[in-house]
PDB file of N, CA, C and O in Angstrom:
ATOM      1  N   MET A   1      39.960  30.840   1.785  1.00  0.00           N
ATOM      2  CA  MET A   1      38.922  29.831   1.840  1.00  0.00           C
ATOM      3  C   MET A   1      38.531  29.452   0.408  1.00  0.00           C
ATOM      4  O   MET A   1      38.319  30.341  -0.417  1.00  0.00           O
ATOM      5  N   PRO A   2      38.430  28.152   0.091  1.00  0.00           N
ATOM      6  CA  PRO A   2      38.094  27.726  -1.271  1.00  0.00           C
ATOM      7  C   PRO A   2      36.637  28.059  -1.603  1.00  0.00           C
ATOM      8  O   PRO A   2      35.781  28.108  -0.719  1.00  0.00           O
ATOM      9  N   ALA A   3      36.376  28.285  -2.881  1.00  0.00           N
ATOM     10  CA  ALA A   3      35.019  28.595  -3.342  1.00  0.00           C
ATOM     11  C   ALA A   3      34.145  27.358  -3.233  1.00  0.00           C
ATOM     12  O   ALA A   3      34.613  26.243  -3.460  1.00  0.00           O
ATOM     13  N   ARG A   4      32.880  27.546  -2.887  1.00  0.00           N
ATOM     14  CA  ARG A   4      31.939  26.431  -2.758  1.00  0.00           C
ATOM     15  C   ARG A   4      31.295  26.155  -4.104  1.00  0.00           C
ATOM     16  O   ARG A   4      30.894  27.073  -4.820  1.00  0.00           O
ATOM     17  N   ARG A   5      31.204  24.905  -4.428  1.00  0.00           N
ATOM     18  CA  ARG A   5      30.542  24.501  -5.670  1.00  0.00           C
ATOM     19  C   ARG A   5      29.064  24.276  -5.407  1.00  0.00           C
ATOM     20  O   ARG A   5      28.670  23.778  -4.352  1.00  0.00           O
ATOM     21  N   ALA A   6      28.272  24.645  -6.367  1.00  0.00           N
ATOM     22  CA  ALA A   6      26.826  24.404  -6.248  1.00  0.00           C
ATOM     23  C   ALA A   6      26.559  22.915  -6.326  1.00  0.00           C
ATOM     24  O   ALA A   6      27.173  22.199  -7.118  1.00  0.00           O
ATOM     25  N   ARG A   7      25.653  22.467  -5.510  1.00  0.00           N
ATOM     26  CA  ARG A   7      25.294  21.052  -5.506  1.00  0.00           C
ATOM     27  C   ARG A   7      24.356  20.730  -6.648  1.00  0.00           C
ATOM     28  O   ARG A   7      23.394  21.459  -6.890  1.00  0.00           O
ATOM     29  N   THR A   8      24.623  19.657  -7.343  1.00  0.00           N
ATOM     30  CA  THR A   8      23.736  19.194  -8.407  1.00  0.00           C
ATOM     31  C   THR A   8      22.580  18.450  -7.758  1.00  0.00           C
ATOM     32  O   THR A   8      22.813  17.541  -6.960  1.00  0.00           O
ATOM     33  N   PRO A   9      21.322  18.813  -8.082  1.00  0.00           N
ATOM     34  CA  PRO A   9      20.195  18.121  -7.461  1.00  0.00           C
ATOM     35  C   PRO A   9      20.169  16.647  -7.842  1.00  0.00           C
ATOM     36  O   PRO A   9      20.468  16.264  -8.973  1.00  0.00           O
ATOM     37  N   THR A  10      19.807  15.852  -6.874  1.00  0.00           N
ATOM     38  CA  THR A  10      19.706  14.412  -7.090  1.00  0.00           C
ATOM     39  C   THR A  10      18.394  14.110  -7.795  1.00  0.00           C
ATOM     40  O   THR A  10      17.342  14.559  -7.340  1.00  0.00           O
ATOM     41  N   PRO A  11      18.424  13.357  -8.899  1.00  0.00           N
ATOM     42  CA  PRO A  11      17.158  13.023  -9.574  1.00  0.00           C
ATOM     43  C   PRO A  11      16.314  12.119  -8.687  1.00  0.00           C
ATOM     44  O   PRO A  11      16.861  11.326  -7.920  1.00  0.00           O
ATOM     45  N   PRO A  12      14.990  12.224  -8.778  1.00  0.00           N
ATOM     46  CA  PRO A  12      14.137  11.376  -7.948  1.00  0.00           C
ATOM     47  C   PRO A  12      14.257   9.915  -8.357  1.00  0.00           C
ATOM     48  O   PRO A  12      14.538   9.587  -9.510  1.00  0.00           O
ATOM     49  N   ARG A  13      14.036   9.057  -7.381  1.00  0.00           N
ATOM     50  CA  ARG A  13      14.024   7.622  -7.670  1.00  0.00           C
ATOM     51  C   ARG A  13      12.789   7.296  -8.478  1.00  0.00           C
ATOM     52  O   ARG A  13      11.731   7.881  -8.246  1.00  0.00           O
ATOM     53  N   PRO A  14      12.898   6.379  -9.416  1.00  0.00           N
ATOM     54  CA  PRO A  14      11.704   6.002 -10.191  1.00  0.00           C
ATOM     55  C   PRO A  14      10.622   5.460  -9.267  1.00  0.00           C
ATOM     56  O   PRO A  14      10.886   4.617  -8.410  1.00  0.00           O
ATOM     57  N   GLY A  15       9.419   5.949  -9.448  1.00  0.00           N
ATOM     58  CA  GLY A  15       8.293   5.463  -8.661  1.00  0.00           C
ATOM     59  C   GLY A  15       8.166   6.105  -7.292  1.00  0.00           C
ATOM     60  O   GLY A  15       7.261   5.749  -6.536  1.00  0.00           O
ATOM     61  N   SER A  16       9.057   7.056  -6.941  1.00  0.00           N
ATOM     62  CA  SER A  16       8.970   7.654  -5.614  1.00  0.00           C
ATOM     63  C   SER A  16       7.789   8.610  -5.503  1.00  0.00           C
ATOM     64  O   SER A  16       7.294   8.849  -4.401  1.00  0.00           O
ATOM     65  N   GLY A  17       7.327   9.164  -6.629  1.00  0.00           N
ATOM     66  CA  GLY A  17       6.183  10.046  -6.611  1.00  0.00           C
ATOM     67  C   GLY A  17       6.489  11.456  -6.178  1.00  0.00           C
ATOM     68  O   GLY A  17       5.590  12.296  -6.167  1.00  0.00           O
ATOM     69  N   VAL A  18       7.738  11.754  -5.816  1.00  0.00           N
ATOM     70  CA  VAL A  18       8.109  13.079  -5.364  1.00  0.00           C
ATOM     71  C   VAL A  18       9.211  13.606  -6.264  1.00  0.00           C
ATOM     72  O   VAL A  18      10.250  12.965  -6.424  1.00  0.00           O
ATOM     73  N   ASP A  19       8.987  14.769  -6.849  1.00  0.00           N
ATOM     74  CA  ASP A  19       9.990  15.388  -7.718  1.00  0.00           C
ATOM     75  C   ASP A  19      10.829  16.350  -6.883  1.00  0.00           C
ATOM     76  O   ASP A  19      10.373  17.441  -6.543  1.00  0.00           O
ATOM     77  N   LEU A  20      12.048  15.949  -6.554  1.00  0.00           N
ATOM     78  CA  LEU A  20      12.911  16.764  -5.718  1.00  0.00           C
ATOM     79  C   LEU A  20      13.641  17.830  -6.519  1.00  0.00           C
ATOM     80  O   LEU A  20      14.285  18.696  -5.927  1.00  0.00           O
ATOM     81  N   THR A  21      13.564  17.796  -7.829  1.00  0.00           N
ATOM     82  CA  THR A  21      14.288  18.764  -8.657  1.00  0.00           C
ATOM     83  C   THR A  21      13.441  19.964  -9.027  1.00  0.00           C
ATOM     84  O   THR A  21      13.976  20.960  -9.513  1.00  0.00           O
ATOM     85  N   SER A  22      12.146  19.901  -8.814  1.00  0.00           N
ATOM     86  CA  SER A  22      11.247  20.978  -9.204  1.00  0.00           C
ATOM     87  C   SER A  22      11.009  21.901  -8.020  1.00  0.00           C
ATOM     88  O   SER A  22      10.864  21.444  -6.887  1.00  0.00           O
ATOM     89  N   ALA A  23      10.970  23.211  -8.288  1.00  0.00           N
ATOM     90  CA  ALA A  23      10.707  24.184  -7.237  1.00  0.00           C
ATOM     91  C   ALA A  23       9.213  24.371  -7.005  1.00  0.00           C
ATOM     92  O   ALA A  23       8.811  24.887  -5.962  1.00  0.00           O
ATOM     93  N   ARG A  24       8.395  23.964  -7.953  1.00  0.00           N
ATOM     94  CA  ARG A  24       6.954  24.170  -7.799  1.00  0.00           C
ATOM     95  C   ARG A  24       6.370  23.107  -6.858  1.00  0.00           C
ATOM     96  O   ARG A  24       6.846  21.971  -6.837  1.00  0.00           O
ATOM     97  N   PRO A  25       5.357  23.467  -6.094  1.00  0.00           N
ATOM     98  CA  PRO A  25       4.786  22.516  -5.138  1.00  0.00           C
ATOM     99  C   PRO A  25       4.102  21.359  -5.851  1.00  0.00           C
ATOM    100  O   PRO A  25       3.493  21.536  -6.906  1.00  0.00           O
ATOM    101  N   THR A  26       4.209  20.200  -5.276  1.00  0.00           N
ATOM    102  CA  THR A  26       3.562  19.004  -5.811  1.00  0.00           C
ATOM    103  C   THR A  26       2.614  18.465  -4.753  1.00  0.00           C
ATOM    104  O   THR A  26       2.805  18.744  -3.569  1.00  0.00           O
ATOM    105  N   PRO A  27       1.599  17.701  -5.140  1.00  0.00           N
ATOM    106  CA  PRO A  27       0.702  17.129  -4.136  1.00  0.00           C
ATOM    107  C   PRO A  27       1.454  16.138  -3.239  1.00  0.00           C
ATOM    108  O   PRO A  27       2.495  15.595  -3.607  1.00  0.00           O
ATOM    109  N   GLN A  28       0.901  15.934  -2.088  1.00  0.00           N
ATOM    110  CA  GLN A  28       1.500  15.000  -1.142  1.00  0.00           C
ATOM    111  C   GLN A  28       1.564  13.595  -1.752  1.00  0.00           C
ATOM    112  O   GLN A  28       0.663  13.209  -2.497  1.00  0.00           O
ATOM    113  N   PRO A  29       2.609  12.832  -1.450  1.00  0.00           N
ATOM    114  CA  PRO A  29       2.650  11.445  -1.922  1.00  0.00           C
ATOM    115  C   PRO A  29       1.491  10.648  -1.310  1.00  0.00           C
ATOM    116  O   PRO A  29       1.020  10.963  -0.217  1.00  0.00           O
ATOM    117  N   ALA A  30       1.050   9.642  -2.009  1.00  0.00           N
ATOM    118  CA  ALA A  30      -0.063   8.821  -1.529  1.00  0.00           C
ATOM    119  C   ALA A  30       0.378   7.991  -0.330  1.00  0.00           C
ATOM    120  O   ALA A  30       1.517   7.530  -0.257  1.00  0.00           O
ATOM    121  N   LEU A  31      -0.545   7.813   0.603  1.00  0.00           N
ATOM    122  CA  LEU A  31      -0.294   6.951   1.755  1.00  0.00           C
ATOM    123  C   LEU A  31      -0.339   5.501   1.291  1.00  0.00           C
ATOM    124  O   LEU A  31      -0.894   5.214   0.231  1.00  0.00           O
ATOM    125  N   PRO A  32       0.244   4.566   2.077  1.00  0.00           N
ATOM    126  CA  PRO A  32       0.275   3.162   1.631  1.00  0.00           C
ATOM    127  C   PRO A  32      -1.093   2.600   1.271  1.00  0.00           C
ATOM    128  O   PRO A  32      -1.226   1.939   0.242  1.00  0.00           O
ATOM    129  N   HIS A  33      -2.115   2.843   2.092  1.00  0.00           N
ATOM    130  CA  HIS A  33      -3.436   2.285   1.776  1.00  0.00           C
ATOM    131  C   HIS A  33      -4.032   2.940   0.538  1.00  0.00           C
ATOM    132  O   HIS A  33      -4.814   2.312  -0.176  1.00  0.00           O
ATOM    133  N   GLU A  34      -3.671   4.207   0.271  1.00  0.00           N
ATOM    134  CA  GLU A  34      -4.159   4.875  -0.930  1.00  0.00           C
ATOM    135  C   GLU A  34      -3.497   4.284  -2.175  1.00  0.00           C
ATOM    136  O   GLU A  34      -4.148   4.124  -3.208  1.00  0.00           O
ATOM    137  N   ARG A  35      -2.201   3.959  -2.079  1.00  0.00           N
ATOM    138  CA  ARG A  35      -1.524   3.324  -3.212  1.00  0.00           C
ATOM    139  C   ARG A  35      -2.111   1.950  -3.490  1.00  0.00           C
ATOM    140  O   ARG A  35      -2.263   1.560  -4.648  1.00  0.00           O
ATOM    141  N   ASP A  36      -2.445   1.211  -2.429  1.00  0.00           N
ATOM    142  CA  ASP A  36      -3.019  -0.125  -2.592  1.00  0.00           C
ATOM    143  C   ASP A  36      -4.379  -0.087  -3.269  1.00  0.00           C
ATOM    144  O   ASP A  36      -4.753  -1.030  -3.968  1.00  0.00           O
ATOM    145  N   GLU A  37      -5.122   0.994  -3.068  1.00  0.00           N
ATOM    146  CA  GLU A  37      -6.470   1.092  -3.607  1.00  0.00           C
ATOM    147  C   GLU A  37      -6.518   1.646  -5.021  1.00  0.00           C
ATOM    148  O   GLU A  37      -7.592   1.719  -5.618  1.00  0.00           O
ATOM    149  N   GLN A  38      -5.376   2.036  -5.563  1.00  0.00           N
ATOM    150  CA  GLN A  38      -5.371   2.589  -6.912  1.00  0.00           C
ATOM    151  C   GLN A  38      -5.712   1.511  -7.932  1.00  0.00           C
ATOM    152  O   GLN A  38      -5.351   0.346  -7.764  1.00  0.00           O
ATOM    153  N   VAL A  39      -6.404   1.908  -8.981  1.00  0.00           N
ATOM    154  CA  VAL A  39      -6.885   0.974  -9.987  1.00  0.00           C
ATOM    155  C   VAL A  39      -5.736   0.249 -10.680  1.00  0.00           C
ATOM    156  O   VAL A  39      -5.841  -0.952 -10.930  1.00  0.00           O
ATOM    157  N   GLY A  40      -4.662   0.930 -10.994  1.00  0.00           N
ATOM    158  CA  GLY A  40      -3.579   0.332 -11.761  1.00  0.00           C
ATOM    159  C   GLY A  40      -2.586  -0.481 -10.963  1.00  0.00           C
ATOM    160  O   GLY A  40      -1.538  -0.840 -11.500  1.00  0.00           O
ATOM    161  N   MET A  41      -2.861  -0.791  -9.705  1.00  0.00           N
ATOM    162  CA  MET A  41      -1.884  -1.478  -8.868  1.00  0.00           C
ATOM    163  C   MET A  41      -1.618  -2.911  -9.317  1.00  0.00           C
ATOM    164  O   MET A  41      -0.535  -3.433  -9.051  1.00  0.00           O
ATOM    165  N   THR A  42      -2.549  -3.555  -9.976  1.00  0.00           N
ATOM    166  CA  THR A  42      -2.333  -4.942 -10.390  1.00  0.00           C
ATOM    167  C   THR A  42      -1.857  -5.047 -11.824  1.00  0.00           C
ATOM    168  O   THR A  42      -1.656  -6.152 -12.330  1.00  0.00           O
ATOM    169  N   GLY A  43      -1.671  -3.913 -12.490  1.00  0.00           N
ATOM    170  CA  GLY A  43      -1.221  -3.940 -13.876  1.00  0.00           C
ATOM    171  C   GLY A  43      -2.243  -4.554 -14.819  1.00  0.00           C
ATOM    172  O   GLY A  43      -1.886  -5.066 -15.880  1.00  0.00           O
ATOM    173  N   GLY A  44      -3.507  -4.502 -14.435  1.00  0.00           N
ATOM    174  CA  GLY A  44      -4.564  -5.053 -15.284  1.00  0.00           C
ATOM    175  C   GLY A  44      -4.756  -6.552 -15.134  1.00  0.00           C
ATOM    176  O   GLY A  44      -5.632  -7.126 -15.781  1.00  0.00           O
ATOM    177  N   VAL A  45      -3.955  -7.200 -14.292  1.00  0.00           N
ATOM    178  CA  VAL A  45      -4.072  -8.644 -14.079  1.00  0.00           C
ATOM    179  C   VAL A  45      -4.922  -8.876 -12.832  1.00  0.00           C
ATOM    180  O   VAL A  45      -4.530  -8.455 -11.743  1.00  0.00           O
ATOM    181  N   PRO A  46      -6.071  -9.531 -12.961  1.00  0.00           N
ATOM    182  CA  PRO A  46      -6.919  -9.779 -11.796  1.00  0.00           C
ATOM    183  C   PRO A  46      -6.211 -10.702 -10.797  1.00  0.00           C
ATOM    184  O   PRO A  46      -5.516 -11.642 -11.183  1.00  0.00           O
ATOM    185  N   SER A  47      -6.401 -10.414  -9.518  1.00  0.00           N
ATOM    186  CA  SER A  47      -5.817 -11.229  -8.458  1.00  0.00           C
ATOM    187  C   SER A  47      -6.545 -12.572  -8.375  1.00  0.00           C
ATOM    188  O   SER A  47      -7.772 -12.620  -8.303  1.00  0.00           O
ATOM    189  N   GLN A  48      -5.787 -13.638  -8.385  1.00  0.00           N
ATOM    190  CA  GLN A  48      -6.380 -14.983  -8.294  1.00  0.00           C
ATOM    191  C   GLN A  48      -7.068 -15.185  -6.942  1.00  0.00           C
ATOM    192  O   GLN A  48      -8.114 -15.831  -6.872  1.00  0.00           O
ATOM    193  N   ARG A  49      -6.487 -14.637  -5.868  1.00  0.00           N
ATOM    194  CA  ARG A  49      -7.066 -14.808  -4.533  1.00  0.00           C
ATOM    195  C   ARG A  49      -8.410 -14.078  -4.430  1.00  0.00           C
ATOM    196  O   ARG A  49      -9.354 -14.591  -3.829  1.00  0.00           O
ATOM    197  N   VAL A  50      -8.490 -12.901  -5.007  1.00  0.00           N
ATOM    198  CA  VAL A  50      -9.748 -12.148  -4.965  1.00  0.00           C
ATOM    199  C   VAL A  50     -10.803 -12.858  -5.800  1.00  0.00           C
ATOM    200  O   VAL A  50     -11.961 -12.941  -5.390  1.00  0.00           O
ATOM    201  N   GLN A  51     -10.422 -13.372  -6.964  1.00  0.00           N
ATOM    202  CA  GLN A  51     -11.377 -14.107  -7.797  1.00  0.00           C
ATOM    203  C   GLN A  51     -11.883 -15.346  -7.068  1.00  0.00           C
ATOM    204  O   GLN A  51     -13.072 -15.658  -7.129  1.00  0.00           O
ATOM    205  N   GLN A  52     -10.982 -16.062  -6.374  1.00  0.00           N
ATOM    206  CA  GLN A  52     -11.397 -17.252  -5.629  1.00  0.00           C
ATOM    207  C   GLN A  52     -12.358 -16.871  -4.513  1.00  0.00           C
ATOM    208  O   GLN A  52     -13.342 -17.572  -4.276  1.00  0.00           O
ATOM    209  N   GLY A  53     -12.082 -15.767  -3.826  1.00  0.00           N
ATOM    210  CA  GLY A  53     -12.978 -15.301  -2.768  1.00  0.00           C
ATOM    211  C   GLY A  53     -14.353 -14.950  -3.307  1.00  0.00           C
ATOM    212  O   GLY A  53     -15.364 -15.255  -2.675  1.00  0.00           O
ATOM    213  N   ALA A  54     -14.399 -14.315  -4.465  1.00  0.00           N
ATOM    214  CA  ALA A  54     -15.681 -13.963  -5.083  1.00  0.00           C
ATOM    215  C   ALA A  54     -16.457 -15.226  -5.446  1.00  0.00           C
ATOM    216  O   ALA A  54     -17.668 -15.296  -5.237  1.00  0.00           O
ATOM    217  N   ARG A  55     -15.759 -16.223  -5.988  1.00  0.00           N
ATOM    218  CA  ARG A  55     -16.434 -17.497  -6.332  1.00  0.00           C
ATOM    219  C   ARG A  55     -16.965 -18.177  -5.065  1.00  0.00           C
ATOM    220  O   ARG A  55     -18.077 -18.704  -5.066  1.00  0.00           O
ATOM    221  N   ASP A  56     -16.182 -18.167  -3.997  1.00  0.00           N
ATOM    222  CA  ASP A  56     -16.610 -18.797  -2.743  1.00  0.00           C
ATOM    223  C   ASP A  56     -17.863 -18.132  -2.196  1.00  0.00           C
ATOM    224  O   ASP A  56     -18.799 -18.813  -1.776  1.00  0.00           O
ATOM    225  N   LEU A  57     -17.885 -16.800  -2.198  1.00  0.00           N
ATOM    226  CA  LEU A  57     -19.066 -16.088  -1.713  1.00  0.00           C
ATOM    227  C   LEU A  57     -20.274 -16.362  -2.579  1.00  0.00           C
ATOM    228  O   LEU A  57     -21.388 -16.505  -2.076  1.00  0.00           O
ATOM    229  N   LYS A  58     -20.056 -16.435  -3.887  1.00  0.00           N
ATOM    230  CA  LYS A  58     -21.153 -16.696  -4.822  1.00  0.00           C
ATOM    231  C   LYS A  58     -21.771 -18.073  -4.549  1.00  0.00           C
ATOM    232  O   LYS A  58     -22.977 -18.253  -4.716  1.00  0.00           O
ATOM    233  N   HIS A  59     -20.957 -19.033  -4.135  1.00  0.00           N
ATOM    234  CA  HIS A  59     -21.438 -20.385  -3.857  1.00  0.00           C
ATOM    235  C   HIS A  59     -21.907 -20.546  -2.413  1.00  0.00           C
ATOM    236  O   HIS A  59     -22.244 -21.652  -1.992  1.00  0.00           O
ATOM    237  N   GLY A  60     -21.931 -19.449  -1.650  1.00  0.00           N
ATOM    238  CA  GLY A  60     -22.474 -19.506  -0.295  1.00  0.00           C
ATOM    239  C   GLY A  60     -21.491 -19.969   0.761  1.00  0.00           C
ATOM    240  O   GLY A  60     -21.897 -20.225   1.894  1.00  0.00           O
ATOM    241  N   LEU A  61     -20.232 -20.085   0.438  1.00  0.00           N
ATOM    242  CA  LEU A  61     -19.253 -20.490   1.444  1.00  0.00           C
ATOM    243  C   LEU A  61     -19.029 -19.353   2.431  1.00  0.00           C
ATOM    244  O   LEU A  61     -19.159 -18.178   2.089  1.00  0.00           O
ATOM    245  N   GLN A  62     -18.684 -19.728   3.677  1.00  0.00           N
ATOM    246  CA  GLN A  62     -18.471 -18.726   4.713  1.00  0.00           C
ATOM    247  C   GLN A  62     -17.052 -18.810   5.234  1.00  0.00           C
ATOM    248  O   GLN A  62     -16.368 -19.822   5.082  1.00  0.00           O
ATOM    249  N   ASP A  63     -16.625 -17.717   5.854  1.00  0.00           N
ATOM    250  CA  ASP A  63     -15.298 -17.670   6.460  1.00  0.00           C
ATOM    251  C   ASP A  63     -15.288 -18.603   7.663  1.00  0.00           C
ATOM    252  O   ASP A  63     -16.104 -18.447   8.572  1.00  0.00           O
ATOM    253  N   THR A  64     -14.386 -19.559   7.681  1.00  0.00           N
ATOM    254  CA  THR A  64     -14.325 -20.522   8.779  1.00  0.00           C
ATOM    255  C   THR A  64     -13.119 -20.290   9.669  1.00  0.00           C
ATOM    256  O   THR A  64     -12.729 -21.170  10.436  1.00  0.00           O
ATOM    257  N   SER A  65     -12.529 -19.112   9.569  1.00  0.00           N
ATOM    258  CA  SER A  65     -11.383 -18.831  10.441  1.00  0.00           C
ATOM    259  C   SER A  65     -11.860 -18.749  11.883  1.00  0.00           C
ATOM    260  O   SER A  65     -13.046 -18.553  12.146  1.00  0.00           O
ATOM    261  N   ARG A  66     -10.950 -18.895  12.785  1.00  0.00           N
ATOM    262  CA  ARG A  66     -11.294 -18.830  14.192  1.00  0.00           C
ATOM    263  C   ARG A  66     -10.839 -17.494  14.784  1.00  0.00           C
ATOM    264  O   ARG A  66     -10.458 -17.424  15.952  1.00  0.00           O
ATOM    265  N   ALA A  67     -10.882 -16.448  13.978  1.00  0.00           N
ATOM    266  CA  ALA A  67     -10.400 -15.146  14.422  1.00  0.00           C
ATOM    267  C   ALA A  67     -11.171 -14.641  15.640  1.00  0.00           C
ATOM    268  O   ALA A  67     -10.561 -14.133  16.581  1.00  0.00           O
ATOM    269  N   THR A  68     -12.488 -14.769  15.641  1.00  0.00           N
ATOM    270  CA  THR A  68     -13.298 -14.268  16.756  1.00  0.00           C
ATOM    271  C   THR A  68     -12.963 -15.018  18.036  1.00  0.00           C
ATOM    272  O   THR A  68     -12.783 -14.403  19.088  1.00  0.00           O
ATOM    273  N   GLU A  69     -12.879 -16.328  17.956  1.00  0.00           N
ATOM    274  CA  GLU A  69     -12.573 -17.137  19.133  1.00  0.00           C
ATOM    275  C   GLU A  69     -11.155 -16.862  19.636  1.00  0.00           C
ATOM    276  O   GLU A  69     -10.924 -16.765  20.841  1.00  0.00           O
ATOM    277  N   ALA A  70     -10.219 -16.738  18.713  1.00  0.00           N
ATOM    278  CA  ALA A  70      -8.833 -16.473  19.106  1.00  0.00           C
ATOM    279  C   ALA A  70      -8.712 -15.090  19.738  1.00  0.00           C
ATOM    280  O   ALA A  70      -7.958 -14.913  20.695  1.00  0.00           O
ATOM    281  N   ASP A  71      -9.438 -14.120  19.219  1.00  0.00           N
ATOM    282  CA  ASP A  71      -9.401 -12.769  19.774  1.00  0.00           C
ATOM    283  C   ASP A  71      -9.986 -12.758  21.184  1.00  0.00           C
ATOM    284  O   ASP A  71      -9.443 -12.100  22.071  1.00  0.00           O
ATOM    285  N   THR A  72     -11.072 -13.469  21.398  1.00  0.00           N
ATOM    286  CA  THR A  72     -11.684 -13.550  22.726  1.00  0.00           C
ATOM    287  C   THR A  72     -10.729 -14.208  23.716  1.00  0.00           C
ATOM    288  O   THR A  72     -10.559 -13.717  24.832  1.00  0.00           O
ATOM    289  N   ALA A  73     -10.106 -15.310  23.320  1.00  0.00           N
ATOM    290  CA  ALA A  73      -9.156 -15.998  24.196  1.00  0.00           C
ATOM    291  C   ALA A  73      -7.959 -15.105  24.518  1.00  0.00           C
ATOM    292  O   ALA A  73      -7.490 -15.092  25.656  1.00  0.00           O
ATOM    293  N   TYR A  74      -7.470 -14.374  23.547  1.00  0.00           N
ATOM    294  CA  TYR A  74      -6.338 -13.475  23.760  1.00  0.00           C
ATOM    295  C   TYR A  74      -6.695 -12.384  24.767  1.00  0.00           C
ATOM    296  O   TYR A  74      -5.897 -12.068  25.650  1.00  0.00           O
ATOM    297  N   LYS A  75      -7.888 -11.809  24.637  1.00  0.00           N
ATOM    298  CA  LYS A  75      -8.312 -10.761  25.560  1.00  0.00           C
ATOM    299  C   LYS A  75      -8.437 -11.281  26.979  1.00  0.00           C
ATOM    300  O   LYS A  75      -8.117 -10.572  27.932  1.00  0.00           O
ATOM    301  N   LYS A  76      -8.908 -12.533  27.130  1.00  0.00           N
ATOM    302  CA  LYS A  76      -9.012 -13.135  28.466  1.00  0.00           C
ATOM    303  C   LYS A  76      -7.623 -13.321  29.068  1.00  0.00           C
ATOM    304  O   LYS A  76      -7.418 -13.049  30.251  1.00  0.00           O
ATOM    305  N   LEU A  77      -6.681 -13.777  28.272  1.00  0.00           N
ATOM    306  CA  LEU A  77      -5.318 -14.001  28.776  1.00  0.00           C
ATOM    307  C   LEU A  77      -4.627 -12.691  29.099  1.00  0.00           C
ATOM    308  O   LEU A  77      -3.781 -12.638  29.992  1.00  0.00           O
ATOM    309  N   LYS A  78      -4.973 -11.649  28.392  1.00  0.00           N
ATOM    310  CA  LYS A  78      -4.326 -10.362  28.566  1.00  0.00           C
ATOM    311  C   LYS A  78      -4.705  -9.708  29.902  1.00  0.00           C
ATOM    312  O   LYS A  78      -3.931  -8.917  30.442  1.00  0.00           O
ATOM    313  N   ARG A  79      -5.875 -10.030  30.434  1.00  0.00           N
ATOM    314  CA  ARG A  79      -6.338  -9.417  31.707  1.00  0.00           C
ATOM    315  C   ARG A  79      -5.461  -9.764  32.842  1.00  0.00           C
ATOM    316  O   ARG A  79      -5.709  -9.333  33.968  1.00  0.00           O
TER     317      ARG A  79
END
């Protein structure tokens, strides 16, 4: 029977957050919503959509979507 070669560990993918080559325990990777809430997610560039929303609220504008009405109609149809 031929001798078995030791497997070379695969380096982690950049940005994966998990070090597969280290034997020491690492903290759990962040969940998607936790990654989204991290301060550095925008690279220091403010989101234009969030800034526009803040300006709209400051000027007293309200959400005019029909989400509530559409949700009510959907629930009626679902019965």
